[in-house]
C-alpha positions as CSV (number, residue, x, y, z in Angstrom):
1,M,0.0,0.0,0.0
2,P,1.5,3.4,-0.9
3,P,1.9,5.9,1.9
4,R,-1.1,8.2,2.6
5,G,0.6,10.7,4.9
6,I,4.0,12.2,5.7
7,W,5.7,13.7,8.7
8,C,8.3,15.8,6.9
9,G,11.7,16.1,8.6
10,E,11.2,17.8,12.0
11,G,7.6,18.6,11.1
12,S,8.9,21.1,8.5
13,V,6.1,22.5,6.3
14,A,5.5,25.5,4.0
15,E,3.0,26.6,1.4
16,E,5.6,25.9,-1.3
17,I,5.7,22.1,-0.6
18,V,2.0,21.5,-0.7
19,P,1.9,21.0,-4.5
20,I,4.8,18.5,-4.1
21,L,3.0,16.5,-1.5
22,V,-0.3,16.5,-3.4
23,D,1.5,15.4,-6.6
24,A,3.0,12.5,-4.7
25,G,-0.4,11.3,-3.8
26,L,-0.2,12.1,-0.1
27,E,-3.4,12.9,1.7
28,W,-2.1,14.4,4.9
29,T,0.9,15.9,6.6
30,A,1.6,17.0,10.2
31,T,3.5,19.6,12.1
32,D,3.4,21.5,15.4
33,H,0.6,23.6,17.1
34,E,2.9,26.6,16.9
35,V,2.7,26.6,13.1
36,L,-1.1,26.6,13.4
37,K,-1.0,29.6,15.7
38,R,1.3,31.5,13.4
39,S,-1.0,30.6,10.4
40,L,-4.4,31.4,11.9
41,G,-3.7,33.1,15.2
42,D,-3.6,31.9,18.8
43,Q,-7.4,31.2,18.8
44,A,-7.1,28.4,16.2
45,Q,-8.2,25.1,17.7
46,V,-5.6,22.3,17.7
47,A,-8.1,19.5,18.0
48,Y,-9.2,19.5,14.3
49,P,-7.6,18.7,10.9
50,Y,-7.4,21.6,8.5
51,L,-7.5,21.9,4.7
52,L,-4.5,22.7,2.5
53,D,-4.5,23.1,-1.3
54,S,-1.9,24.0,-3.9
55,D,-3.8,26.6,-5.8
56,G,-2.6,29.5,-3.7
57,E,-6.1,30.9,-3.4
58,I,-8.7,31.0,-0.6
59,G,-11.3,28.4,-1.5
60,T,-11.1,25.4,-3.8
61,A,-10.9,27.5,-7.0
62,G,-13.4,25.1,-8.6
63,S,-11.5,21.8,-7.7
64,D,-10.7,19.9,-4.6
65,E,-8.3,17.5,-6.4
66,D,-5.3,19.6,-5.1
67,S,-6.4,19.3,-1.5
68,M,-4.9,17.5,1.4
69,A,-5.2,17.6,5.2
70,I,-2.8,18.9,7.8
71,V,-2.9,18.0,11.5
72,F,-1.1,19.7,14.4
73,R,0.5,18.0,17.3
74,H,-0.6,19.0,20.8
75,T,2.7,20.5,21.9
76,D,2.2,20.3,25.7
77,L,0.8,16.7,25.8
78,S,3.4,15.4,23.3
79,D,6.3,17.0,25.2
80,R,4.9,15.9,28.5
81,M,5.0,12.3,27.4
82,G,8.5,12.8,25.8
83,F,10.2,15.0,28.4
84,E,8.3,15.2,31.7
85,Y,6.6,11.9,32.5
86,W,10.0,10.1,32.7
87,S,10.3,11.2,36.4
88,W,6.7,10.2,37.3
89,E,5.2,7.0,38.5
90,G,3.8,5.3,35.4
91,E,0.2,4.9,36.7
92,V,0.1,8.6,37.8
93,A,1.5,9.8,34.5
94,A,-0.9,7.7,32.4
95,Q,-3.9,9.0,34.4
96,D,-2.7,12.6,34.0
97,F,-2.5,12.1,30.2
98,I,-6.0,10.6,30.0
99,D,-7.5,13.3,32.1
100,D,-6.1,16.0,29.9
101,V,-7.2,14.3,26.7
102,A,-10.7,13.9,28.1
103,H,-11.0,17.7,28.5
104,Y,-11.1,17.9,24.7
105,A,-14.2,15.7,24.4
106,P,-17.0,17.5,22.6
107,K,-20.4,18.0,24.2
108,L,-23.1,15.4,23.4
109,G,-23.8,15.7,19.7
110,G,-20.9,18.0,19.1
111,K,-18.3,17.9,16.3
112,D,-15.8,15.1,16.6
113,R,-12.3,16.2,17.6
114,L,-8.9,14.8,16.6
115,L,-6.1,15.2,19.1
116,T,-2.7,14.5,17.6
117,I,0.2,13.3,19.8
118,I,3.6,13.2,18.1
119,L,6.7,12.4,20.1
120,D,10.4,12.8,19.7
121,G,10.4,9.1,19.8
122,E,14.1,8.3,19.7
123,N,14.6,10.1,23.0
124,A,11.5,9.3,25.0
125,W,11.5,5.9,26.7
126,E,15.1,5.3,27.7
127,A,15.0,8.4,30.0
128,Y,12.1,7.0,32.1
129,N,13.7,6.1,35.4
130,K,10.7,4.7,37.3
131,E,10.4,1.7,35.1
132,H,12.7,0.3,32.5
133,D,12.0,1.7,29.1
134,A,8.7,3.3,30.4
135,K,7.0,-0.1,30.5
136,G,4.9,0.8,33.6
137,F,3.7,4.0,32.0
138,L,3.0,2.3,28.6
139,H,1.1,-0.6,30.1
140,A,-1.0,1.8,32.2
141,L,-1.6,4.1,29.2
142,Y,-2.7,1.4,26.8
143,G,-4.9,-0.2,29.5
144,K,-6.7,3.2,30.1
145,L,-7.0,3.9,26.4
146,S,-8.6,0.4,25.9
147,Q,-11.1,1.1,28.6
148,A,-11.9,4.5,27.2
149,Y,-12.5,2.9,23.8
150,E,-14.9,0.4,25.2
151,T,-16.9,3.3,26.8
152,G,-16.7,5.4,23.6
153,E,-14.9,8.2,25.5
154,I,-11.6,8.1,23.6
155,V,-11.0,6.4,20.3
156,T,-7.5,6.0,19.0
157,V,-7.2,6.3,15.3
158,T,-4.7,6.9,12.5
159,T,-5.0,10.1,10.6
160,S,-6.1,8.3,7.5
161,E,-8.7,6.3,9.5
162,Y,-10.1,9.5,10.9
163,L,-10.4,11.1,7.4
164,H,-11.8,8.1,5.6
165,G,-13.7,6.4,8.4
166,N,-13.7,2.8,9.5
167,P,-17.1,1.1,9.8
168,S,-15.6,-1.9,11.6
169,R,-14.6,0.4,14.5
170,A,-17.6,2.7,14.2
171,V,-15.3,5.6,13.1
172,A,-17.2,8.0,10.9
173,P,-15.5,9.6,7.8
174,H,-14.4,13.2,8.1
175,P,-13.9,14.5,4.5
176,I,-11.1,17.0,4.4
177,V,-13.0,19.3,2.0
178,E,-15.3,20.0,4.9
179,A,-12.4,21.3,7.1
180,Q,-11.4,24.9,7.6
181,E,-8.8,26.0,5.0
182,I,-5.4,27.5,5.9
183,E,-4.2,29.9,3.2
184,P,-1.3,30.5,3.3
185,L,0.4,28.0,5.5
186,W,3.1,29.5,7.8
187,P,6.6,28.1,7.0
188,G,8.1,26.4,10.0
189,S,8.8,23.3,12.0
190,W,7.8,21.6,15.3
191,I,10.7,23.5,16.9
192,G,9.3,26.8,17.9
193,G,7.3,27.1,14.6
194,T,10.4,28.3,12.7
195,F,13.4,27.0,10.9
196,A,15.8,28.9,13.2
197,I,17.5,25.7,14.4
198,W,18.9,25.1,10.9
199,I,19.4,28.6,9.4
200,G,20.4,32.1,10.5
201,E,23.7,31.6,12.3
202,Q,26.9,32.2,10.4
203,E,28.0,28.5,10.2
204,E,24.5,27.5,9.2
205,N,24.2,30.1,6.5
206,R,27.6,29.2,5.0
207,A,26.6,25.5,5.0
208,W,23.5,26.4,3.0
209,E,25.6,28.4,0.6
210,Y,27.8,25.3,0.1
211,L,24.8,23.2,-0.6
212,A,23.3,25.7,-3.0
213,Q,26.5,25.9,-4.9
214,A,26.7,22.1,-5.2
215,R,23.1,21.8,-6.3
216,A,23.6,24.5,-8.9
217,D,26.7,22.8,-10.3
218,L,24.8,19.5,-10.4
219,E,22.0,21.1,-12.5
220,L,24.7,22.7,-14.7
221,S,26.3,19.4,-15.4
222,G,23.1,18.2,-17.1
223,L,23.2,14.8,-15.4
224,P,19.6,13.4,-15.5
225,R,17.8,12.9,-12.2
226,P,17.3,9.1,-11.7
227,N,14.2,7.6,-10.4
228,P,14.8,7.6,-6.6
229,S,12.6,4.5,-6.2
230,A,14.6,2.5,-8.7
231,S,17.3,0.1,-7.7
232,K,20.9,1.2,-7.9
233,P,22.4,0.2,-11.3
234,P,24.9,-2.6,-11.3
235,A,28.6,-1.8,-11.4
236,S,28.7,-3.0,-15.0
237,A,26.5,0.0,-16.0
238,E,29.3,2.4,-15.2
239,L,27.7,5.7,-16.3
240,A,24.2,4.9,-14.9
241,R,25.7,4.0,-11.6
242,A,27.9,7.1,-11.4
243,V,24.8,9.3,-12.2
244,Y,22.7,7.5,-9.6
245,E,25.4,7.8,-6.9
246,T,25.9,11.5,-7.8
247,W,22.3,12.3,-7.0
248,D,22.3,10.0,-4.0
249,L,25.1,12.0,-2.5
250,I,23.4,15.4,-3.0
251,Y,20.2,13.9,-1.4
252,A,22.2,12.8,1.6
253,A,23.7,16.3,1.9
254,E,20.2,17.8,1.9
255,G,19.2,16.0,5.1
256,S,18.3,18.4,7.9
257,D,20.5,16.9,10.6
258,W,23.7,18.3,9.2
259,F,22.4,21.9,9.7
260,W,21.1,20.9,13.2
261,W,24.6,20.8,14.5
262,Y,25.9,24.1,13.1
263,G,25.8,27.2,15.2
264,V,25.7,27.7,19.0
265,D,22.1,26.5,19.4
266,Q,23.0,22.8,19.3
267,T,26.1,21.0,20.5
268,T,26.9,17.4,21.0
269,P,27.6,16.2,24.6
270,S,31.3,15.9,23.7
271,N,31.2,19.6,22.6
272,D,32.7,18.6,19.3
273,D,30.4,19.1,16.2
274,S,33.3,18.8,13.8
275,P,32.5,15.1,12.8
276,F,29.1,16.3,11.5
277,D,30.8,19.1,9.6
278,R,33.3,16.7,8.0
279,A,30.5,14.3,7.1
280,F,28.4,17.0,5.5
281,R,31.2,18.3,3.4
282,S,32.2,14.7,2.5
283,Q,28.8,14.3,0.9
284,L,29.3,17.4,-1.2
285,L,32.9,16.5,-2.2
286,G,31.8,13.0,-3.0
287,M,29.0,14.4,-5.3
288,Y,31.6,16.3,-7.3
289,E,33.9,13.3,-7.5
290,R,31.1,11.0,-8.9
291,M,29.7,13.8,-11.1
292,N,33.0,14.5,-12.8
293,E,33.5,10.7,-13.3
294,A,30.1,10.6,-15.0
295,L,31.0,13.7,-17.1
296,A,34.3,12.0,-18.1
297,L,32.4,8.9,-19.3
298,M,30.3,11.2,-21.4
299,D,33.5,12.9,-22.8
300,K,32.5,16.2,-21.2
301,P,34.9,18.4,-19.2
302,P,34.8,18.3,-15.4
303,L,33.4,21.1,-13.3
304,P,35.7,22.7,-10.8
305,V,35.5,21.4,-7.3
306,P,35.0,24.2,-4.6
307,E,37.2,24.1,-1.6
308,F,34.3,23.8,0.9
309,A,36.5,24.8,3.9
310,P,35.5,23.3,7.3
311,L,32.9,25.3,9.2
312,V,33.4,23.9,12.7
313,Q,36.7,23.7,14.4
314,A,37.5,20.7,16.6
315,K,37.1,20.9,20.4
316,P,39.3,23.8,21.8
317,K,40.7,24.4,25.2
318,G,39.7,27.6,27.0
319,L,42.1,29.9,28.8
320,E,42.2,29.0,32.5
321,G,44.5,31.7,33.9
322,P,48.0,33.2,33.7
323,Y,51.3,31.5,33.6
324,A,52.8,32.0,37.0
325,G,55.5,30.4,39.3
326,D,57.3,27.1,38.9
327,E,54.1,25.0,38.5
328,T,52.8,26.8,35.4
329,P,55.8,28.8,34.0
330,A,55.5,30.7,30.7
331,P,56.4,28.7,27.6
332,V,60.0,28.6,26.4
333,L,60.3,30.2,23.0
334,D,62.3,27.6,21.2
335,G,60.1,26.9,18.1
336,A,59.1,23.5,19.5
337,F,56.6,22.1,22.0
338,S,59.0,20.9,24.7
339,P,58.3,18.4,26.1
340,S,54.8,18.7,24.5
341,E,51.9,21.0,24.0
342,A,51.4,20.8,27.7
343,E,53.9,23.7,28.1
344,W,51.2,25.9,26.7
345,T,48.0,24.5,28.0
346,P,46.8,24.6,30.7
347,P,46.6,27.3,31.9
348,G,46.8,28.7,28.4
349,G,44.3,27.8,25.7
350,F,44.3,26.6,22.2
351,F,42.0,26.3,19.2
352,F,42.1,24.7,15.8
353,D,41.8,26.9,12.8
354,A,38.4,26.2,11.4
355,D,39.9,26.0,7.9
356,S,42.0,23.0,8.8
357,S,40.9,19.5,8.1
358,T,42.4,16.2,6.7
359,A,42.1,17.8,3.2
360,I,44.4,20.8,3.5
361,S,44.0,23.4,0.8
362,S,46.9,25.4,-0.7
363,D,46.0,28.5,1.4
364,D,45.2,26.6,4.6
365,D,48.4,27.6,6.3
366,I,47.4,27.9,10.0
367,G,46.6,24.7,11.8
368,T,46.5,25.3,15.5
369,V,46.9,28.5,17.7
370,Y,48.0,28.3,21.3
371,Y,47.8,31.4,23.5
372,G,48.4,32.5,27.1
373,Y,49.6,35.3,29.2
374,D,51.5,36.4,32.4
375,D,51.8,39.7,34.1
376,D,54.4,41.0,31.6
377,A,53.4,39.6,28.2
378,F,51.0,37.9,25.8
379,Y,52.1,34.6,24.3
380,I,51.2,33.0,21.0
381,A,52.3,29.8,19.3
382,I,51.3,29.1,15.7
383,Q,51.5,25.5,14.4
384,S,51.4,25.7,10.6
385,N,50.3,23.1,8.1
386,D,53.4,23.9,6.2
387,D,57.2,23.7,6.7
388,L,57.7,27.3,8.0
389,F,61.5,27.0,7.8
390,S,61.2,26.6,4.0
391,K,59.3,30.0,3.9
392,L,62.5,31.9,4.8
393,G,63.8,34.0,2.0
394,S,60.2,34.5,0.6
395,A,57.6,37.3,0.8
396,Y,55.8,35.4,3.5
397,E,54.6,36.6,6.9
398,I,52.8,35.4,10.0
399,A,51.1,38.2,11.9
400,V,49.1,38.6,15.2
401,L,46.4,41.2,14.9
402,V,45.1,42.7,18.2
403,D,42.6,45.4,19.1
404,H,42.9,48.1,21.7
405,K,40.6,49.5,24.3
406,H,42.0,50.8,27.6
407,I,39.5,50.9,30.4
408,E,39.9,54.1,32.5
409,S,36.9,53.6,34.8
410,V,34.7,50.5,35.1
411,E,32.2,52.4,37.2
412,L,31.9,55.3,34.7
413,G,32.4,53.1,31.7
414,T,35.1,55.5,30.3
415,F,37.9,54.2,28.1
416,T,40.4,55.2,25.5
417,A,41.0,53.5,22.2
418,D,44.0,53.8,19.8
419,A,43.5,54.3,16.1
420,A,42.6,51.1,14.4
421,N,42.1,49.6,10.9
422,P,39.3,47.2,10.2
423,F,40.2,43.6,9.3
424,T,38.0,41.3,7.3
425,P,39.0,37.6,7.2
426,P,39.5,36.0,3.7
427,G,36.1,34.9,2.3
428,E,34.1,37.1,4.6
429,S,32.2,40.3,3.8
430,A,32.3,42.1,7.2
431,A,35.1,43.2,9.4
432,S,35.7,41.0,12.5
433,L,38.3,43.1,14.3
434,Q,39.4,46.7,14.6
435,V,43.2,46.2,14.6
436,A,45.3,48.7,16.5
437,R,48.6,46.8,16.4
438,R,50.0,43.9,14.5
439,V,53.1,41.9,15.4
440,R,54.6,40.6,12.1
441,V,57.1,37.8,11.6
442,D,58.9,38.8,8.4
443,M,60.3,35.7,6.7
444,S,61.9,37.5,3.7
445,G,65.5,37.1,5.1
446,A,67.7,34.2,6.1
447,S,66.2,34.5,9.7
448,P,62.8,35.7,10.8
449,V,62.4,39.3,12.0
450,V,59.7,40.4,14.4
451,R,58.2,43.8,13.5
452,L,55.6,45.8,15.4
453,D,53.2,48.0,13.3
454,V,50.8,50.6,14.7
455,A,47.5,51.4,12.8
456,D,46.8,55.0,11.6
457,G,43.0,54.5,11.5
458,A,43.0,55.1,7.7
459,G,44.2,51.7,6.5
460,G,47.9,52.5,6.9
461,W,50.6,51.3,9.3
462,S,53.8,52.7,10.8
463,E,56.5,50.4,12.1
464,T,57.6,50.9,15.7
465,P,61.3,50.4,16.3
466,G,62.7,49.3,19.7
467,H,59.9,47.0,20.6
468,G,60.3,44.1,22.9
469,A,58.5,41.3,21.0
470,T,60.6,38.1,20.7
471,I,60.3,34.9,18.7
472,G,61.2,31.2,18.8
473,G,61.4,29.2,15.6
474,P,61.0,28.1,13.0
475,N,63.5,25.3,13.3
476,P,64.8,23.4,10.3
477,G,61.9,21.4,8.9
478,G,59.6,22.8,11.7
479,S,56.1,24.1,11.6
480,V,56.0,26.1,14.9
481,I,56.6,29.8,15.6
482,E,56.3,31.0,19.2
483,L,55.9,34.7,20.1
484,R,56.2,36.8,23.3
485,M,54.6,40.3,23.0
486,P,55.0,42.6,26.1
487,W,51.9,44.3,27.3
488,S,53.7,47.6,27.0
489,D,54.0,47.1,23.2
490,L,50.3,46.4,22.9
491,N,49.5,49.3,25.2
492,L,47.2,47.1,27.3
493,V,46.7,46.1,30.9
494,P,46.3,42.3,31.2
495,Q,42.8,41.2,32.3
496,A,41.7,44.8,33.1
497,D,41.5,45.7,29.3
498,P,39.7,43.6,26.7
499,L,41.7,41.7,24.2
500,N,40.7,40.1,20.9
501,F,43.0,38.7,18.2
502,H,43.4,37.0,14.9
503,V,46.5,35.2,13.6
504,V,47.0,35.6,9.8
505,A,49.2,34.2,7.1
506,I,50.3,36.8,4.5
507,E,51.9,36.1,1.1
508,S,53.2,39.0,-1.1
509,G,51.2,41.4,1.0
510,V,47.9,39.5,0.7
511,T,46.2,37.8,3.6
512,I,45.6,34.2,2.6
513,D,44.5,32.6,5.9
514,A,43.1,33.7,9.2
515,A,42.5,32.0,12.5
516,P,39.9,32.1,13.8
517,S,38.2,32.1,10.4
518,F,35.1,34.1,11.2
519,K,35.2,36.3,14.3
520,A,38.2,37.2,16.4
521,K,39.3,35.1,19.4
522,R,38.3,36.7,22.7
523,V,41.0,36.5,25.5
524,F,39.8,39.1,28.0
525,D,36.2,40.4,28.3
526,D,35.3,44.0,27.8
527,V,34.0,44.7,31.3
528,T,32.2,47.9,30.1
529,D,30.1,45.6,27.8
530,L,29.3,42.8,30.2
531,V,26.0,41.9,31.6
532,F,26.4,40.0,34.9
533,V,24.1,37.0,35.1
534,T,23.4,35.3,38.4
535,F,22.1,31.8,38.1
536,E,20.1,30.6,41.2
537,C,19.2,26.9,41.0
538,D,16.6,25.6,43.4
539,A,17.7,22.1,44.3
540,T,15.6,21.8,47.5
541,G,13.2,19.3,45.9
542,G,10.2,21.3,46.9
543,Q,8.9,21.8,43.4
544,I,10.6,18.8,41.6
545,P,11.6,15.9,43.8
546,V,15.4,15.6,43.5
547,G,15.3,12.0,44.6
548,A,13.3,11.1,41.4
549,L,16.0,12.2,39.0
550,G,18.3,9.2,39.3
551,L,21.3,11.1,40.5
552,M,24.4,9.3,41.8
553,A,25.3,12.1,44.1
554,P,22.2,14.3,44.8
555,P,22.9,17.7,46.2
556,V,23.0,18.3,50.0
557,P,20.8,17.5,52.0
558,H,19.6,14.7,49.7
559,G,23.1,13.4,49.2
560,D,26.7,14.4,49.3
561,G,26.8,16.2,46.0
562,G,26.9,19.9,45.0
563,V,25.2,21.7,42.1
564,F,27.3,22.6,39.0
565,I,26.5,24.6,35.9
566,V,27.7,23.6,32.5
567,G,27.3,25.2,29.1
568,K,28.7,26.4,25.8
569,S,31.1,28.9,27.2
570,D,34.6,28.8,28.7
571,K,33.1,30.3,31.8
572,L,30.6,27.5,32.1
573,G,33.1,24.7,31.5
574,D,32.6,24.5,27.7
575,W,30.2,21.5,28.2
576,I,32.5,19.7,30.6
577,P,30.0,18.6,33.3
578,N,30.7,18.9,37.1
579,K,33.5,21.4,36.6
580,I,32.0,24.8,37.3
581,S,30.5,24.7,40.8
582,L,27.8,26.9,42.2
583,S,27.7,27.9,45.8
584,D,25.2,27.4,48.7
585,S,27.6,29.0,51.2
586,G,25.8,32.3,51.8
587,Q,28.8,34.1,50.3
588,G,29.2,36.1,47.1
589,S,26.0,36.0,45.0
590,D,24.5,33.3,47.2
591,H,22.1,34.8,49.8
592,T,21.6,32.1,52.4
593,A,23.9,29.3,53.4
594,G,22.4,25.8,53.3
595,D,19.0,26.8,51.9
596,G,19.3,24.5,48.8
597,I,19.5,27.5,46.4
598,W,22.8,27.2,44.6
599,S,24.1,30.4,43.0
600,G,26.9,31.8,40.8
601,T,27.5,35.0,38.9
602,F,29.2,35.3,35.5
603,G,29.8,38.1,33.1
604,F,28.7,37.7,29.4
605,P,28.9,40.1,26.5
606,T,25.6,41.6,25.3
607,G,23.7,39.5,22.8
608,E,25.5,36.3,23.7
609,V,23.5,33.1,23.5
610,I,23.9,31.1,26.7
611,Q,23.2,27.4,26.5
612,Y,23.4,25.6,29.8
613,K,22.0,23.1,32.3
614,Y,22.8,21.9,35.8
615,T,24.5,18.8,37.1
616,S,24.9,17.3,40.6
617,G,27.9,15.5,41.8
618,T,31.3,15.9,43.3
619,G,34.7,16.9,41.9
620,S,35.3,13.2,41.1
621,H,32.5,13.3,38.6
622,E,34.1,16.0,36.3
623,G,33.5,15.0,32.7
624,Q,30.7,12.5,33.6
625,W,27.2,13.1,32.3
626,A,25.5,9.8,33.2
627,G,23.8,10.0,36.6
628,T,24.7,13.7,37.1
629,E,22.7,15.8,34.7
630,E,19.3,17.2,35.7
631,F,17.7,15.9,32.5
632,P,19.2,14.3,29.4
633,Y,19.2,15.5,25.8
634,S,17.8,19.1,26.2
635,N,19.4,22.3,27.3
636,R,18.3,25.6,28.7
637,Q,18.9,28.8,26.7
638,Y,19.0,32.5,27.5
639,V,20.0,35.4,25.3
640,V,21.9,38.1,27.1
641,P,20.0,41.4,26.5
642,A,21.5,43.9,24.0
643,D,19.8,46.8,25.8
644,P,22.7,48.8,27.3
645,S,20.6,49.9,30.3
646,I,20.4,46.3,31.5
647,A,23.5,45.5,33.6
648,Q,22.4,42.6,35.7
649,V,20.2,39.6,35.2
650,V,19.0,37.0,37.8
651,I,17.8,33.7,36.4
652,R,16.0,31.5,38.9
653,D,15.7,27.9,37.8
654,V,14.5,24.7,39.4
655,F,16.8,21.7,39.2
656,G,15.2,19.1,36.9
657,D,12.8,21.5,35.3
658,D,13.1,20.2,31.7
659,P,12.3,23.0,29.1
660,P,9.2,22.3,27.1
661,Q,11.1,23.0,23.9
662,E,14.8,22.5,23.2
663,N,16.9,25.6,23.9
664,S,14.3,27.4,26.0
665,M,13.8,28.1,29.6
666,G,12.1,25.7,32.0
667,K,8.5,26.1,32.8
668,L,9.3,27.2,36.4
669,S,12.2,29.5,35.4
670,Q,12.0,33.2,36.3
671,V,14.2,35.9,34.8
672,E,14.7,39.3,36.3
673,E,16.5,41.9,34.2
674,E,17.8,44.8,36.3
675,T,18.5,48.2,34.8
676,E,21.3,50.4,35.9
């Protein structure tokens, strides 16, 4: 039997896809209640199917052959089953569900209603901690639904059964042409009623540009689109097989899950999205490979293969503090990691250049950047993808670009800033850093020479003699350069003044590579642009029983654990759980000792997206998710206000309060934004 309905990926719908679904013979589709509200307004009733058609006009336009139904999931009930009932007793949860469904029953003789429950099924049952795989809940639910069917109170149906009827079960038909029409249909998904999870952030938009370019080149090639329902041609049919696999690869690249992992709104538990980035780009590059093989078999010239530089860098290490004393001395500038990279980090940090991958392009010079500081200087190590020693005697340079802002008064918000020239990374359209100084390693001679340039604010530079910047490397056959730049040369006070930087590779006066690839790396925050966010986590168990969360070390007094915060920020542990502890000591931002409200205050730049959650454990649980996180899979999210009048924010959360939607606040969360 051919399919009658479709749940498009993540419940994604739009007016533009209705003709495609109708032409495919589909009778219905489904999405989230939020799409209904955005289409018809908040008053639209979720417990009915609605009519769609492909004519783009209100009404049938004389024919109902282009019509189909759309149903909308009940968001609260669906999410309650998927993300809330896991901490309930199965019998209690099942009865709660049945009670709420019964509220939608029509009055005697009233119009039938269709309540649609759609789950994020892959995540639901394994999280239930009262019974294995939610067996207690499911047995209780099915038992109650069977009883409700016998009394005629609730009848479970498929969407097609509801539309066409089923006399054997006394289900009347509900022809879709009698339903209220939606024209036009709001474009969105079951995640907030939008597509924001897949598009809008810089990484996401660039990935869509990659895909659009690949799809355009495939159309340009003229390779015919094969029948997707046909079997793959045998290896002996060389051309047909190459064409089939070319299209198969572009279809794989068009899957939504690649774009899910781009940007800051989603991150894997390991805080490393680079495997998804590599896999996505491998589909595109594979498409070009098979496409050009097919073109060669047709005696046609190949199409050029774009570089498709990586969009996500591998997991970095954040800066933890200054180099100081014998335990964490400053690195030795010898052009080598001696005895290993551990001489730089910790307490220094490092990041991989987002351009770097296993397929190094000719202009992908910078591989990894290490950075750190002490009271006297800023330190940088650049590990190149090339033999830097071989660059000596050529018009090649490595430069560190830094901005300048000297804070005069934190209280008054006053500062001075030296003249600066804007820097735009290669391939970007907007400036990412206002560069006041650049420390250049000039490779034109037999030995490298360090030069310090000061910006004039009009695009020009003047070289400063007598500076104190020093260099180590490159050694023969080596790929490492290490730099020490005194704070006096940069005209900055460490930690008190903000600092952002890029490392760039320059050839014949042209910048060919930059790290980071998009926006500059932040070393020190601008305290005049910070909003101080206090997180208060209620772990008393008064609103959500802590003992029901399956924690190995529940917080005091329920156990011997403490509450930690973890998130996508260096300040929040960069998704390393049980690393950044909150306090219930009555000191600092915590009001009362031992009251079960755990607190911590952190400064974030305006507009920053904070993704976070809480864990409970001890210091021995650092890095361990299982048995420590308040809830699996989902995260909380808060966007720091861009309003300059807001200087402080207090977020009051309840431990275990799972957000109803991914990347939102919990139902019990309260946010207080305080103006200056």
